[in-house]
Residue frames as qw, qx, qy, qz and C-alpha x, y, z in Angstrom:
[[0.043, 0.972, -0.168, -0.162, 221.71, 79.08, -1.78],
 [0.855, 0.391, -0.173, 0.296, 225.08, 78.89, -3.38],
 [0.704, -0.566, -0.083, 0.420, 228.38, 79.12, -1.67],
 [0.476, 0.283, 0.124, 0.823, 229.55, 82.46, -3.01],
 [0.089, -0.771, -0.309, 0.550, 229.34, 86.16, -2.08],
 [0.500, 0.530, 0.432, 0.531, 228.84, 88.58, -4.83],
 [0.154, -0.327, -0.031, 0.932, 229.46, 92.24, -5.57],
 [0.385, 0.775, 0.500, -0.026, 227.13, 94.53, -7.57],
 [0.558, 0.425, 0.239, 0.671, 228.06, 97.21, -10.16],
 [0.097, 0.452, 0.026, 0.886, 226.74, 100.40, -8.89],
 [0.147, -0.062, 0.470, -0.868, 224.47, 102.41, -6.44],
 [0.696, 0.118, 0.158, -0.690, 221.24, 100.86, -7.85],
 [0.553, 0.023, 0.833, -0.017, 220.09, 97.32, -8.39],
 [0.312, 0.287, -0.498, -0.757, 219.65, 96.86, -12.10],
 [0.865, 0.134, -0.010, -0.483, 216.99, 94.61, -13.64],
 [0.731, 0.392, -0.557, 0.038, 219.68, 92.24, -14.83],
 [0.138, 0.344, -0.774, 0.513, 221.27, 91.98, -11.37],
 [0.629, -0.110, 0.388, -0.664, 217.88, 91.39, -9.73],
 [0.905, 0.213, -0.223, -0.293, 217.26, 88.44, -12.15],
 [0.542, 0.428, -0.680, 0.248, 220.77, 87.15, -11.54],
 [0.185, -0.343, 0.678, -0.623, 220.40, 87.27, -7.70],
 [0.775, -0.010, 0.266, -0.574, 217.15, 85.38, -7.88],
 [0.900, 0.307, -0.281, -0.131, 218.57, 82.68, -10.13],
 [0.568, 0.458, -0.600, 0.327, 222.02, 82.31, -8.67],
 [0.729, -0.624, -0.212, -0.184, 221.09, 82.71, -5.04],
 [0.446, 0.444, -0.517, 0.580, 224.45, 83.90, -3.55],
 [0.544, -0.442, -0.626, 0.342, 224.86, 83.64, 0.18],
 [0.310, -0.731, -0.226, 0.565, 225.79, 87.26, 0.55],
 [0.411, 0.839, 0.141, 0.328, 226.73, 90.64, -0.82],
 [0.607, -0.357, -0.096, 0.704, 229.84, 92.65, -0.51],
 [0.155, 0.958, 0.239, -0.011, 229.60, 96.50, -0.70],
 [0.609, -0.010, 0.074, 0.790, 232.36, 98.70, -2.23],
 [0.092, -0.454, -0.078, 0.883, 232.66, 102.46, -2.76],
 [0.088, -0.027, -0.618, -0.781, 231.23, 102.18, -6.15],
 [0.284, -0.500, -0.805, -0.147, 227.95, 101.04, -4.44],
 [0.302, -0.549, -0.470, 0.622, 227.92, 104.08, -2.05],
 [0.088, 0.644, 0.275, 0.708, 225.98, 107.31, -2.88],
 [0.244, -0.482, 0.285, -0.792, 224.39, 108.34, 0.35],
 [0.251, -0.090, 0.851, -0.453, 222.92, 106.60, 3.44],
 [0.693, 0.270, 0.350, -0.569, 219.34, 106.39, 2.10],
 [0.644, 0.515, -0.443, -0.351, 220.53, 105.05, -1.31],
 [0.255, 0.362, -0.888, 0.124, 222.80, 102.35, 0.31],
 [0.428, 0.031, 0.741, -0.516, 220.02, 101.24, 2.70],
 [0.722, 0.416, 0.028, -0.552, 217.83, 100.85, -0.37],
 [0.506, 0.492, -0.692, -0.153, 220.46, 98.90, -2.25],
 [0.035, -0.216, 0.918, -0.330, 220.85, 96.47, 0.78],
 [0.562, 0.185, 0.557, -0.583, 217.21, 96.04, 1.16],
 [0.730, 0.474, -0.191, -0.455, 216.64, 95.35, -2.58],
 [0.314, 0.428, -0.847, 0.016, 219.43, 92.79, -2.52],
 [0.183, -0.043, 0.902, -0.388, 217.79, 90.91, 0.27],
 [0.644, 0.368, 0.247, -0.623, 214.46, 91.14, -1.38],
 [0.578, 0.531, -0.494, -0.374, 215.94, 89.72, -4.49],
 [0.312, 0.282, -0.903, 0.086, 217.42, 86.62, -2.73],
 [0.678, -0.370, -0.473, -0.425, 214.44, 86.14, -0.51],
 [0.728, -0.533, -0.388, 0.188, 215.90, 86.14, 2.93],
 [0.257, -0.957, 0.131, 0.010, 217.88, 88.33, 5.42],
 [0.873, 0.257, -0.101, 0.402, 221.26, 87.43, 3.69],
 [0.536, -0.606, -0.027, 0.587, 224.53, 88.75, 5.21],
 [0.393, 0.885, 0.037, 0.246, 225.82, 92.07, 3.70],
 [0.771, -0.293, 0.003, 0.566, 229.58, 92.59, 3.96],
 [0.235, 0.956, -0.065, 0.165, 231.90, 95.56, 3.76],
 [0.720, 0.051, -0.257, 0.643, 235.64, 96.36, 4.23],
 [0.166, -0.890, -0.021, -0.424, 235.66, 98.90, 6.90],
 [0.761, -0.133, -0.361, 0.522, 238.93, 98.71, 8.73],
 [0.279, -0.904, -0.013, 0.322, 239.80, 102.47, 9.02],
 [0.376, -0.511, 0.488, 0.600, 242.72, 104.26, 7.55],
 [0.115, 0.330, -0.632, -0.692, 243.21, 103.42, 3.81],
 [0.220, -0.189, -0.905, -0.313, 240.56, 100.73, 3.84],
 [0.236, 0.418, 0.639, -0.601, 237.11, 102.17, 4.57],
 [0.167, 0.382, 0.709, 0.568, 234.42, 102.10, 1.98],
 [0.170, -0.891, -0.410, -0.091, 232.22, 104.60, 4.00],
 [0.483, -0.202, -0.152, 0.838, 233.60, 108.04, 4.63],
 [0.072, 0.575, 0.179, -0.795, 232.97, 111.76, 4.47],
 [0.114, -0.360, 0.192, -0.906, 230.71, 113.53, 3.79],
 [0.697, -0.357, -0.307, -0.540, 228.24, 111.12, 5.16],
 [0.894, -0.395, -0.196, 0.084, 230.33, 109.02, 7.60],
 [0.383, -0.855, 0.332, 0.106, 233.35, 109.62, 9.86],
 [0.549, 0.561, -0.598, 0.162, 236.95, 108.73, 9.04],
 [0.866, -0.489, 0.092, -0.039, 238.43, 106.14, 11.33],
 [0.176, -0.792, 0.571, 0.127, 242.12, 105.51, 12.19],
 [0.713, 0.350, -0.601, -0.092, 244.29, 102.95, 10.58],
 [0.896, -0.320, -0.305, 0.048, 245.26, 99.94, 12.70],
 [0.618, 0.213, -0.343, 0.675, 248.70, 101.34, 13.41],
 [0.195, -0.587, 0.160, -0.769, 247.21, 104.24, 15.41],
 [0.821, -0.479, -0.062, -0.303, 245.79, 101.66, 17.82],
 [0.888, 0.018, -0.253, 0.384, 249.18, 100.01, 17.96],
 [0.310, 0.471, -0.275, 0.779, 250.88, 103.20, 18.80],
 [0.499, -0.568, 0.109, -0.645, 248.45, 103.85, 21.60],
 [0.951, -0.267, -0.153, -0.028, 248.86, 100.28, 22.92],
 [0.718, 0.248, -0.339, 0.555, 252.63, 100.87, 23.14],
 [0.032, -0.496, 0.326, -0.804, 252.04, 103.74, 25.49],
 [0.434, -0.112, 0.654, -0.609, 249.42, 101.97, 27.62],
 [0.078, -0.018, -0.947, -0.310, 248.18, 98.57, 26.48],
 [0.113, 0.485, 0.807, -0.316, 244.81, 98.81, 28.34],
 [0.251, 0.657, 0.092, -0.704, 244.01, 102.19, 26.79],
 [0.110, 0.307, -0.729, -0.602, 245.10, 100.88, 23.36],
 [0.015, -0.184, -0.975, -0.125, 242.72, 97.98, 23.63],
 [0.169, 0.634, 0.589, -0.471, 239.80, 100.03, 24.87],
 [0.212, 0.580, -0.181, -0.766, 240.27, 102.52, 22.08],
 [0.103, 0.147, -0.856, -0.485, 240.42, 99.71, 19.48],
 [0.033, 0.358, 0.925, -0.119, 237.26, 98.31, 20.82],
 [0.150, 0.670, 0.348, -0.638, 235.44, 101.62, 20.98],
 [0.158, 0.455, -0.463, -0.744, 236.48, 102.56, 17.41],
 [0.110, -0.077, -0.934, -0.330, 235.11, 99.26, 16.12],
 [0.048, 0.522, 0.779, -0.344, 231.90, 99.74, 18.17],
 [0.192, 0.627, 0.026, -0.755, 231.41, 103.18, 16.57],
 [0.150, 0.257, -0.748, -0.594, 232.08, 101.70, 13.10],
 [0.009, -0.297, -0.954, -0.029, 229.39, 98.93, 13.82],
 [0.198, 0.622, 0.484, -0.583, 226.84, 101.67, 14.69],
 [0.226, 0.498, -0.373, -0.749, 227.48, 103.22, 11.19],
 [0.137, 0.127, -0.904, -0.385, 227.07, 99.83, 9.55],
 [0.045, 0.358, 0.919, -0.159, 224.02, 98.46, 11.24],
 [0.263, 0.583, 0.245, -0.729, 222.11, 101.70, 10.46],
 [0.307, 0.484, -0.526, -0.629, 222.62, 100.80, 6.82],
 [0.936, 0.124, 0.033, -0.329, 221.58, 97.16, 7.14],
 [0.564, 0.544, -0.603, 0.150, 225.24, 95.99, 6.90],
 [0.784, -0.536, 0.138, -0.281, 225.90, 93.22, 9.32],
 [0.912, -0.119, 0.116, 0.376, 229.43, 91.81, 8.50],
 [0.062, 0.948, -0.293, -0.104, 232.75, 93.70, 8.52],
 [0.901, 0.263, -0.184, 0.290, 235.81, 92.25, 6.89],
 [0.052, 0.656, -0.496, 0.566, 237.95, 93.22, 9.92],
 [0.232, -0.870, 0.355, 0.251, 240.11, 92.78, 12.01],
 [0.726, 0.544, -0.407, 0.105, 243.33, 91.94, 10.34],
 [0.749, -0.605, 0.258, 0.081, 245.93, 89.87, 12.16],
 [0.787, 0.492, -0.103, 0.359, 248.73, 90.20, 9.56],
 [0.603, -0.698, 0.110, 0.371, 252.20, 90.69, 11.06],
 [0.584, 0.795, -0.128, 0.103, 254.28, 92.85, 8.59],
 [0.767, -0.347, 0.162, 0.515, 258.08, 92.50, 8.42],
 [0.040, -0.746, 0.287, 0.599, 260.69, 94.85, 7.04],
 [0.042, -0.288, 0.729, 0.620, 260.89, 94.86, 3.22],
 [0.304, 0.449, 0.840, -0.026, 257.23, 93.62, 2.73],
 [0.064, 0.465, 0.501, 0.728, 254.94, 95.17, 0.22],
 [0.052, -0.002, 0.359, -0.932, 253.24, 98.17, 1.68],
 [0.454, -0.326, -0.612, -0.559, 249.68, 96.70, 0.87],
 [0.583, -0.535, -0.589, 0.164, 249.44, 95.90, 4.68],
 [0.238, 0.465, -0.131, 0.842, 251.58, 98.68, 5.96],
 [0.124, -0.201, 0.452, -0.860, 249.69, 100.85, 8.52],
 [0.732, -0.240, -0.356, -0.529, 246.65, 98.64, 8.31],
 [0.724, -0.085, -0.657, 0.190, 248.40, 96.33, 10.64],
 [0.527, -0.822, -0.107, -0.186, 248.22, 96.77, 14.46],
 [0.410, -0.767, 0.489, 0.070, 251.91, 96.06, 15.05],
 [0.566, 0.524, -0.633, -0.067, 254.80, 93.68, 14.33],
 [0.064, -0.265, 0.883, -0.382, 254.54, 91.50, 17.41],
 [0.368, -0.203, -0.825, -0.378, 252.10, 88.63, 17.27],
 [0.230, -0.452, -0.751, 0.423, 250.82, 88.95, 20.83],
 [0.048, 0.399, 0.126, -0.907, 250.06, 92.64, 20.40],
 [0.292, 0.043, -0.579, -0.760, 248.47, 92.15, 17.01],
 [0.326, -0.285, -0.895, -0.109, 246.30, 89.36, 18.35],
 [0.128, -0.472, -0.610, 0.623, 245.14, 91.45, 21.37],
 [0.126, 0.340, -0.039, -0.931, 244.26, 94.37, 19.39],
 [0.325, -0.029, -0.754, -0.571, 242.42, 92.31, 16.72],
 [0.267, -0.350, -0.888, 0.137, 240.50, 90.70, 19.47],
 [0.012, -0.452, -0.404, 0.795, 239.39, 94.05, 20.78],
 [0.257, 0.204, -0.405, -0.853, 238.24, 95.17, 17.32],
 [0.326, -0.172, -0.883, -0.290, 236.32, 91.89, 16.88],
 [0.180, -0.461, -0.737, 0.460, 234.57, 92.45, 20.33],
 [0.113, 0.373, 0.112, -0.914, 233.65, 96.05, 19.48],
 [0.324, 0.077, -0.597, -0.730, 232.13, 95.00, 16.19],
 [0.327, -0.253, -0.909, -0.049, 230.25, 92.13, 17.89],
 [0.056, -0.406, -0.555, 0.724, 228.87, 94.48, 20.58],
 [0.255, 0.386, -0.054, -0.885, 227.39, 96.55, 17.81],
 [0.761, 0.331, 0.410, -0.378, 225.69, 93.67, 16.13],
 [0.551, 0.716, -0.371, -0.215, 228.21, 93.26, 13.36],
 [0.970, -0.089, 0.160, 0.160, 229.93, 89.91, 12.61],
 [0.126, -0.817, 0.479, 0.295, 233.80, 90.24, 12.28],
 [0.929, 0.359, -0.065, 0.066, 235.87, 88.58, 9.53],
 [0.550, -0.675, 0.370, 0.326, 239.38, 87.66, 10.54],
 [0.770, 0.611, 0.023, 0.183, 241.85, 88.15, 7.66],
 [0.746, 0.418, -0.375, -0.357, 244.14, 87.35, 5.96],
 [0.783, -0.360, 0.503, -0.067, 244.63, 83.70, 7.25],
 [0.780, -0.472, -0.267, 0.313, 247.32, 82.44, 7.63],
 [0.384, -0.723, 0.039, 0.573, 249.06, 85.83, 7.13],
 [0.553, 0.763, 0.206, 0.264, 249.82, 88.44, 4.52],
 [0.238, -0.947, 0.119, 0.177, 252.41, 90.45, 6.40],
 [0.544, -0.442, 0.520, 0.489, 255.51, 88.92, 4.75],
 [0.622, 0.635, 0.441, 0.123, 254.08, 89.35, 1.19],
 [0.304, -0.414, 0.279, 0.811, 256.52, 91.18, -1.14],
 [0.044, -0.183, -0.574, -0.797, 253.85, 91.83, -3.68],
 [0.451, 0.114, 0.242, -0.851, 250.33, 93.26, -3.71],
 [0.292, 0.158, 0.939, 0.086, 247.96, 90.21, -4.30],
 [0.472, 0.676, 0.343, -0.451, 245.62, 92.43, -6.03],
 [0.393, 0.756, -0.379, -0.363, 248.19, 92.65, -8.79],
 [0.595, 0.417, -0.686, -0.034, 250.34, 89.52, -8.61],
 [0.892, -0.302, -0.333, -0.044, 250.98, 86.42, -6.67],
 [0.156, -0.793, 0.516, -0.284, 253.17, 87.00, -3.53],
 [0.881, 0.062, -0.448, 0.141, 255.63, 84.17, -2.59],
 [0.412, -0.782, 0.378, -0.274, 256.94, 83.83, 0.99],
 [0.725, 0.326, -0.597, 0.105, 259.93, 81.56, 1.56],
 [0.303, -0.537, 0.586, -0.526, 260.11, 81.67, 5.32],
 [0.344, 0.005, -0.938, 0.042, 260.30, 78.13, 6.90],
 [0.556, -0.537, -0.571, -0.278, 257.33, 76.67, 8.91],
 [0.558, -0.380, -0.481, 0.560, 259.10, 77.25, 12.27],
 [0.161, -0.028, -0.034, 0.986, 259.45, 80.99, 11.62],
 [0.338, -0.340, -0.452, -0.752, 255.96, 81.32, 10.36],
 [0.579, -0.473, -0.664, -0.012, 254.53, 79.33, 13.29],
 [0.462, -0.392, -0.385, 0.696, 256.21, 81.67, 15.84],
 [0.025, -0.230, 0.021, 0.973, 255.17, 84.91, 14.08],
 [0.336, -0.043, -0.460, -0.821, 252.48, 84.87, 11.34],
 [0.537, -0.299, -0.745, -0.258, 250.43, 81.96, 12.44],
 [0.350, -0.254, -0.669, 0.605, 250.80, 82.83, 16.15],
 [0.134, 0.061, 0.121, -0.982, 248.95, 86.07, 15.73],
 [0.573, -0.146, -0.456, -0.665, 245.77, 84.12, 14.40],
 [0.440, -0.125, -0.880, 0.128, 245.67, 81.34, 17.02],
 [0.008, -0.225, -0.610, 0.759, 244.12, 83.52, 19.80],
 [0.428, 0.280, -0.025, -0.859, 241.39, 84.53, 17.33],
 [0.096, 0.069, -0.943, -0.312, 240.53, 81.05, 16.15],
 [0.107, 0.420, 0.859, -0.273, 237.15, 81.13, 17.61],
 [0.253, 0.407, -0.047, -0.877, 235.88, 84.03, 15.50],
 [0.690, 0.325, 0.588, -0.270, 233.04, 83.03, 13.42],
 [0.703, 0.703, 0.092, 0.048, 234.38, 84.10, 9.91],
 [0.458, -0.590, 0.377, 0.548, 237.76, 84.25, 8.42],
 [0.634, 0.759, -0.057, -0.134, 239.36, 85.13, 4.95],
 [0.885, -0.066, 0.213, 0.408, 242.24, 83.53, 3.30],
 [0.073, -0.787, 0.349, 0.504, 245.46, 85.16, 1.93],
 [0.835, 0.547, 0.013, 0.058, 246.37, 84.79, -1.75],
 [0.033, -0.823, 0.567, -0.019, 249.96, 84.04, -0.76],
 [0.875, 0.216, -0.423, 0.090, 252.31, 81.05, -1.57],
 [0.487, -0.714, 0.487, -0.123, 254.23, 79.67, 1.43],
 [0.621, 0.492, -0.592, -0.148, 256.87, 77.64, -0.33],
 [0.056, -0.365, 0.872, -0.323, 257.93, 75.65, 2.78],
 [0.539, 0.117, 0.680, -0.483, 254.36, 74.26, 3.06],
 [0.679, 0.507, 0.531, 0.033, 253.09, 74.26, -0.46],
 [0.393, -0.356, 0.335, 0.779, 255.48, 75.47, -3.18],
 [0.131, 0.248, 0.669, 0.688, 252.87, 76.02, -5.86],
 [0.194, -0.689, -0.586, -0.379, 249.37, 76.97, -4.66],
 [0.097, -0.432, 0.277, -0.853, 248.46, 80.09, -2.60],
 [0.122, 0.033, 0.827, -0.548, 246.75, 79.46, 0.73],
 [0.583, 0.228, 0.074, -0.776, 243.32, 80.11, -0.96],
 [0.828, 0.309, -0.306, -0.355, 243.72, 77.16, -3.29],
 [0.259, 0.428, -0.830, 0.246, 246.05, 75.00, -1.18],
 [0.829, -0.339, -0.364, -0.254, 244.37, 71.94, 0.48],
 [0.699, 0.006, -0.462, 0.545, 247.62, 71.47, 2.38],
 [0.131, 0.234, -0.264, 0.927, 247.55, 75.02, 3.89],
 [0.601, -0.385, -0.137, -0.687, 243.75, 75.09, 4.61],
 [0.884, -0.290, -0.354, -0.101, 244.02, 71.61, 6.45],
 [0.768, -0.063, -0.386, 0.507, 247.41, 71.65, 8.03],
 [0.271, 0.092, -0.251, 0.925, 247.78, 75.34, 8.92],
 [0.317, -0.328, -0.130, -0.880, 244.44, 77.05, 8.95],
 [0.795, -0.331, -0.317, -0.399, 242.35, 74.25, 10.41],
 [0.875, -0.217, -0.373, 0.221, 244.94, 72.19, 12.44],
 [0.542, 0.079, -0.298, 0.782, 247.81, 74.44, 13.39],
 [0.118, -0.314, 0.035, -0.941, 245.87, 77.69, 13.82],
 [0.011, 0.233, 0.881, -0.412, 242.80, 75.96, 14.88],
 [0.332, 0.155, -0.030, -0.930, 240.27, 77.99, 13.07],
 [0.191, 0.256, 0.945, -0.073, 236.89, 76.44, 12.96],
 [0.298, 0.573, 0.277, -0.711, 234.79, 79.26, 11.53],
 [0.664, 0.653, 0.355, -0.074, 233.37, 79.85, 8.16],
 [0.489, -0.414, 0.370, 0.672, 236.29, 80.28, 5.72],
 [0.501, 0.824, 0.184, -0.191, 235.93, 82.71, 2.93],
 [0.688, 0.196, 0.224, 0.662, 238.33, 83.11, 0.06],
 [0.067, -0.535, 0.074, 0.839, 239.75, 86.57, -0.65],
 [0.515, 0.649, 0.001, -0.560, 238.52, 88.12, -3.81],
 [0.750, 0.010, 0.585, 0.309, 239.07, 85.44, -6.58],
 [0.561, 0.794, 0.177, 0.152, 239.17, 88.17, -9.28],
 [0.271, -0.887, 0.307, 0.214, 242.44, 89.47, -7.91],
 [0.574, 0.690, -0.433, -0.083, 245.60, 89.24, -10.03],
 [0.294, -0.529, 0.780, -0.158, 247.33, 86.81, -7.66],
 [0.719, 0.082, 0.677, -0.135, 245.27, 83.92, -8.92],
 [0.124, 0.339, -0.676, -0.642, 245.41, 82.23, -12.24],
 [0.119, 0.277, 0.941, 0.155, 242.97, 80.28, -14.49],
 [0.199, -0.476, -0.484, -0.706, 239.43, 81.24, -15.35],
 [0.395, -0.359, 0.347, -0.771, 236.99, 82.51, -12.81],
 [0.920, -0.146, -0.131, -0.340, 235.26, 79.10, -12.83],
 [0.804, 0.158, -0.492, 0.295, 238.54, 77.28, -12.38],
 [0.095, 0.412, -0.479, 0.770, 239.54, 79.62, -9.47],
 [0.655, -0.312, 0.070, -0.685, 236.20, 79.10, -7.90],
 [0.949, 0.006, -0.285, -0.135, 236.50, 75.33, -7.98],
 [0.623, 0.312, -0.529, 0.485, 240.03, 75.38, -6.80],
 [0.158, -0.426, 0.421, -0.785, 239.26, 77.47, -3.74],
 [0.800, -0.253, 0.053, -0.542, 236.25, 75.29, -2.77],
 [0.892, 0.174, -0.414, 0.050, 238.16, 72.06, -3.51],
 [0.413, 0.389, -0.564, 0.600, 241.04, 73.22, -1.25],
 [0.403, -0.364, -0.746, 0.384, 238.63, 73.74, 1.69],
 [0.137, -0.016, 0.107, -0.985, 237.30, 77.31, 1.53],
 [0.212, 0.422, 0.822, -0.318, 233.60, 77.22, 2.49],
 [0.291, 0.862, 0.364, -0.202, 232.66, 80.22, 0.49],
 [0.547, 0.214, 0.305, 0.749, 234.01, 82.07, -2.53],
 [0.000, -0.803, -0.196, 0.563, 234.14, 85.93, -2.61],
 [0.450, 0.376, 0.456, 0.669, 233.81, 87.68, -5.99],
 [0.173, -0.597, -0.319, 0.716, 233.85, 91.50, -5.75],
 [0.200, -0.159, 0.294, 0.921, 234.03, 93.44, -8.89],
 [0.418, 0.545, 0.394, -0.611, 230.30, 93.48, -9.88],
 [0.270, 0.380, -0.596, -0.653, 231.08, 92.49, -13.53],
 [0.820, 0.122, 0.165, -0.535, 228.12, 90.45, -14.71],
 [0.804, 0.355, -0.466, -0.104, 229.97, 87.94, -17.02],
 [0.229, 0.336, -0.798, 0.445, 232.36, 87.07, -14.14],
 [0.478, -0.149, 0.538, -0.678, 229.49, 86.79, -11.66],
 [0.888, 0.168, -0.065, -0.423, 227.72, 84.32, -13.93],
 [0.653, 0.375, -0.651, 0.098, 230.85, 82.30, -14.37],
 [0.036, -0.326, 0.737, -0.591, 231.47, 82.20, -10.64],
 [0.689, -0.031, 0.356, -0.631, 227.77, 81.22, -9.95],
 [0.858, 0.279, -0.303, -0.307, 227.89, 78.44, -12.50],
 [0.564, 0.348, -0.694, 0.280, 230.96, 76.91, -10.95],
 [0.133, -0.306, 0.653, -0.680, 229.68, 77.13, -7.34],
 [0.342, -0.259, -0.900, -0.073, 227.75, 74.31, -5.81],
 [0.539, -0.671, -0.296, -0.414, 224.85, 74.54, -3.41],
 [0.118, -0.569, 0.588, -0.562, 225.86, 75.30, 0.20],
 [0.892, -0.234, -0.267, -0.279, 225.89, 72.04, 2.06],
 [0.826, -0.002, -0.433, 0.360, 227.67, 69.73, 4.56],
 [0.556, -0.440, -0.309, 0.634, 230.18, 71.21, 6.96],
 [0.166, 0.164, 0.133, 0.963, 230.26, 74.58, 4.99],
 [0.366, -0.560, -0.419, -0.614, 226.51, 74.93, 5.58],
 [0.637, -0.606, -0.436, 0.190, 226.85, 74.18, 9.25],
 [0.502, -0.244, -0.135, 0.819, 229.60, 76.68, 9.68],
 [0.018, -0.358, -0.291, -0.887, 227.63, 79.29, 7.73],
 [0.530, -0.634, -0.485, -0.286, 224.63, 78.71, 9.98],
 [0.644, -0.521, -0.310, 0.467, 226.86, 78.91, 13.18],
 [0.354, 0.066, 0.019, 0.933, 228.37, 82.09, 11.94],
 [0.190, -0.473, -0.328, -0.796, 225.09, 83.73, 11.47],
 [0.646, -0.614, -0.449, -0.058, 223.83, 82.43, 14.83],
 [0.596, -0.190, -0.281, 0.728, 226.92, 84.21, 16.37],
 [0.024, 0.547, 0.121, 0.828, 225.37, 87.68, 15.72],
 [0.242, -0.370, -0.685, 0.579, 224.59, 89.40, 18.97],
 [0.006, -0.886, -0.458, -0.072, 221.90, 91.95, 19.75],
 [0.298, 0.640, -0.084, 0.703, 223.12, 95.54, 19.57],
 [0.499, -0.417, -0.534, 0.541, 224.37, 96.71, 22.92],
 [0.046, -0.953, -0.286, 0.093, 223.32, 100.08, 24.24],
 [0.605, 0.078, 0.069, 0.790, 225.46, 102.99, 23.29],
 [0.024, -0.892, -0.202, 0.403, 225.52, 106.65, 24.11],
 [0.720, 0.506, 0.233, 0.414, 226.68, 107.73, 20.70],
 [0.121, 0.926, -0.067, 0.352, 227.58, 111.31, 21.42],
 [0.537, -0.770, 0.340, -0.057, 229.52, 110.45, 24.53],
 [0.894, -0.062, 0.379, 0.231, 231.26, 107.61, 22.92],
 [0.613, 0.645, 0.102, 0.445, 232.40, 109.61, 19.88],
 [0.113, -0.924, 0.220, -0.293, 233.69, 112.40, 22.26],
 [0.748, -0.545, 0.376, 0.032, 235.51, 109.80, 24.34],
 [0.882, 0.253, 0.262, 0.298, 237.03, 108.17, 21.27],
 [0.384, 0.816, -0.044, 0.429, 238.45, 111.49, 19.91],
 [0.382, -0.849, 0.282, -0.231, 239.90, 112.19, 23.38],
 [0.845, -0.351, 0.391, 0.097, 241.54, 108.94, 23.86],
 [0.817, 0.355, 0.266, 0.367, 243.00, 108.91, 20.32],
 [0.108, 0.987, -0.108, 0.053, 244.53, 112.42, 20.58],
 [0.327, -0.736, 0.578, 0.130, 248.13, 112.33, 19.95],
 [0.539, -0.093, 0.811, 0.209, 248.02, 108.94, 18.23],
 [0.275, 0.369, 0.732, 0.502, 245.69, 109.98, 15.41],
 [0.197, 0.460, 0.189, -0.845, 243.83, 113.02, 13.97],
 [0.594, 0.581, 0.552, -0.068, 240.95, 112.84, 11.50],
 [0.470, 0.191, 0.436, 0.743, 241.92, 113.88, 8.03],
 [0.100, 0.310, 0.057, -0.944, 241.15, 117.35, 6.88],
 [0.491, 0.013, -0.464, -0.737, 237.51, 117.48, 5.57],
 [0.320, -0.215, -0.917, 0.106, 236.48, 114.61, 7.90],
 [0.428, -0.601, -0.233, -0.633, 233.25, 115.05, 9.70],
 [0.243, -0.475, 0.656, -0.533, 234.86, 113.64, 12.83],
 [0.154, -0.023, -0.984, 0.082, 233.75, 110.69, 14.75]]
């Protein structure tokens, strides 16, 4: 297989996509709203993807809650943004952590029923005043210890539900003054400041099996390249200072923060030390370009990929009705499902 994760264009696998998947052999698939019609159709798409690549390949989704959830009403519940867990934590830290874990466990239940086994959550970004709102209420708080604790609870809840968590956005997107989907954020804070805040939130989570980079330039460490394509940041910060040893995914390389062709971006991310490249938009010409620039998965990247998949746990028992009722009760006052939601 090749060291990239691909998207698809729509709700049904086309003949062209099937041929591409068989030839290119991506390591995994990432699902977006454009791929979601109803539960049965999504289950079918996931199964057809795995049939095309010839093995039970990982299927990813961004299902954080709040603004970032690819599954929602009318077929799936709404879930709270990260800030709601943070607010509850401020009232009672134990209750806040229990709620975060339970919410993630319920999300995992939704995902495994569809064949989705990897969630691009939790985030450990620590926002600061004046930063771009792209993180905003997705964050669990503005204090590193609190953020790490809640992120750890979310990761634990996903794992109990048989879903692998992806820690993002390493080594931190909270100070970014631009939306990396549109343009390249540049952070000028010095290493000492970053080490005590942004990096500190990720260290307690360094044993998680998968992580995703930030398309952010940290000028005090590498004045030119964003973390995704910076060998200095991957080595000195992500691997050494933070201590992350899991499978490192790039954020979506089609985002506006990066420059160069898709092939050049792919090679730059892998050369910098990313183990896997993520390409999300489902546009076939771009998918082919990424695949052509991506080598076969091997060496340390292959070892880390195997270790990540081996970290999947059996689904723990869950009384679904009782757990949903408990979650709504404990979240009362900190969050209410949006109008039109089917509840939890």
